[in-house]
C-alpha positions as CSV (number, residue, x, y, z in Angstrom):
1,M,2.4,19.7,-9.6
2,D,4.5,22.5,-8.1
3,R,7.1,22.7,-5.3
4,I,4.3,22.9,-2.7
5,D,2.7,19.7,-3.9
6,F,6.1,18.0,-3.7
7,A,6.7,19.4,-0.2
8,L,3.2,18.1,0.8
9,L,4.0,14.7,-0.5
10,E,7.2,14.6,1.4
11,A,5.4,15.6,4.6
12,L,2.7,13.0,4.1
13,Q,5.3,10.3,3.6
14,A,7.1,11.3,6.8
15,D,3.8,11.2,8.7
16,A,0.6,10.3,6.9
17,R,-1.3,10.8,10.2
18,A,-0.3,14.4,10.6
19,S,-3.3,16.8,10.9
20,L,-4.1,19.2,8.1
21,A,-2.9,22.0,10.5
22,E,0.4,20.3,11.0
23,L,0.8,19.7,7.3
24,G,-0.1,23.2,6.5
25,K,2.4,24.6,8.9
26,T,5.1,22.4,7.4
27,I,4.4,23.6,3.8
28,G,3.3,27.1,4.6
29,L,-0.4,26.9,3.7
30,S,-3.7,27.3,5.6
31,I,-5.7,24.2,6.6
32,S,-8.2,24.7,3.8
33,A,-5.6,25.2,1.2
34,T,-3.7,22.1,2.4
35,N,-6.9,20.1,2.3
36,E,-7.6,21.2,-1.3
37,R,-4.1,20.2,-2.3
38,V,-4.5,16.8,-0.7
39,K,-7.8,16.3,-2.5
40,K,-6.3,17.3,-5.8
41,L,-3.3,14.9,-5.3
42,V,-5.7,12.1,-4.5
43,A,-7.9,12.9,-7.6
44,S,-4.8,13.1,-9.9
45,G,-3.7,9.6,-8.7
46,A,-0.4,10.9,-7.2
47,I,-1.7,9.7,-3.8
48,R,-3.1,6.2,-4.5
49,G,-4.6,5.7,-1.0
50,W,-3.9,5.5,2.7
51,S,-2.7,2.3,4.4
52,V,-1.2,0.9,7.6
53,R,2.2,-0.8,7.5
54,L,2.1,-4.0,9.5
55,D,4.9,-6.1,10.9
56,A,4.5,-9.5,9.1
57,R,6.7,-11.3,11.6
58,K,4.6,-10.2,14.6
59,L,1.5,-11.3,12.7
60,G,2.7,-14.8,12.1
61,Y,4.2,-14.5,8.6
62,P,8.0,-14.4,9.1
63,V,8.9,-16.0,5.8
64,L,9.5,-13.5,3.0
65,A,10.3,-15.0,-0.4
66,F,10.6,-13.8,-3.9
67,V,9.4,-16.2,-6.5
68,N,10.3,-15.9,-10.2
69,V,7.8,-17.4,-12.6
70,L,8.1,-18.4,-16.3
71,I,4.9,-18.4,-18.3
72,D,4.8,-20.6,-21.4
73,R,2.8,-18.4,-23.8
74,P,1.7,-14.8,-23.7
75,E,-2.0,-15.8,-24.1
76,N,-1.8,-17.5,-20.6
77,E,-0.6,-14.3,-18.9
78,P,-4.1,-12.7,-18.3
79,G,-5.3,-15.9,-16.5
80,F,-2.0,-16.0,-14.6
81,L,-2.5,-12.4,-13.4
82,D,-6.1,-13.0,-12.4
83,S,-5.1,-16.1,-10.4
84,I,-2.1,-14.4,-8.7
85,G,-4.4,-11.4,-7.8
86,A,-6.6,-13.8,-5.9
87,I,-3.8,-15.3,-3.7
88,E,-3.5,-13.2,-0.6
89,A,-0.1,-14.4,0.3
90,V,1.2,-12.8,-2.9
91,Q,2.0,-9.2,-1.9
92,E,3.4,-8.0,-5.1
93,C,3.6,-9.1,-8.7
94,H,6.1,-7.5,-11.1
95,H,6.5,-8.1,-14.9
96,V,10.3,-8.3,-15.3
97,T,13.0,-8.5,-17.9
98,G,15.4,-11.4,-18.3
99,E,14.7,-15.1,-18.4
100,W,11.6,-14.9,-16.1
101,N,8.3,-13.3,-16.8
102,Y,7.2,-12.3,-13.3
103,M,8.7,-11.8,-9.9
104,L,6.4,-12.3,-6.9
105,K,6.9,-11.1,-3.4
106,V,5.2,-13.6,-1.0
107,R,4.7,-14.1,2.7
108,A,4.4,-17.4,4.4
109,R,4.1,-18.8,8.0
110,D,6.9,-21.2,7.6
111,P,8.9,-23.0,4.9
112,E,6.2,-25.7,4.6
113,D,3.6,-23.1,4.0
114,L,5.8,-21.5,1.3
115,E,6.2,-24.9,-0.3
116,I,2.4,-25.5,-0.4
117,L,1.9,-22.0,-1.8
118,I,4.3,-22.6,-4.7
119,A,3.5,-26.2,-5.4
120,Q,-0.3,-26.2,-5.0
121,R,-1.2,-22.6,-5.9
122,I,1.4,-20.9,-8.1
123,K,2.7,-23.9,-10.1
124,T,-0.9,-25.2,-10.8
125,I,-1.9,-21.9,-12.6
126,R,-2.3,-22.6,-16.3
127,G,0.8,-21.6,-18.3
128,V,3.3,-21.7,-15.4
129,M,6.3,-23.6,-16.7
130,R,8.8,-23.0,-14.0
131,S,9.4,-21.2,-10.8
132,Y,12.4,-20.2,-8.7
133,A,12.1,-19.2,-5.1
134,M,14.5,-17.2,-2.9
135,I,13.9,-16.8,0.8
136,A,15.0,-13.5,2.3
137,L,17.2,-14.2,5.4
138,S,16.9,-10.7,6.7
139,T,15.7,-7.3,5.5
140,A,18.0,-4.3,5.8
141,K,15.6,-1.8,4.2
142,D,11.9,-2.0,3.6
143,R,9.8,1.1,2.8
144,E,7.7,2.6,0.1
145,Y,9.2,6.1,0.2
146,I,9.3,7.9,-3.2
147,P,11.7,10.9,-3.5
148,C,9.6,14.0,-4.2
149,V,12.3,16.1,-5.8
150,R,11.1,18.4,-8.5
151,P,11.5,17.0,-12.0
152,T,13.3,19.2,-14.5
153,A,10.1,20.1,-16.3
154,V,8.4,21.2,-13.1
155,A,11.5,23.1,-11.9
156,A,11.4,25.3,-15.0
157,E,8.0,26.9,-14.1
């Protein structure tokens, strides 16, 4: 990737709905050249897809929680990951360092809904020994922005 690709990624993060003409004007390329760059970034995996950011509170899921999970044995992890992948309330699953194996980001309608999710769905997965939940009281920052500064290796070209 070169500086134009990084500029294109920055522009897309600022407004993914911008037209190819608008993007091209921002990065100094024609519509067709911009389109080719976007296609290459998608093909390379730098752009994983396109999505819409929804307001969970307005859609009836105001409870945001982070649930740490401890798995008893490594051989139970693949089954755990399959089970977690099937639970729609689990938005993210991260393998983490420290005394826990995984940290989950989950959404719930209310505290009772969260309790049912943890007790009847997460804790019943084979190999789950313990869990620890933290409810977010508020969110000061929530975005998926990735800084598109040129890495040293790319800057040397």
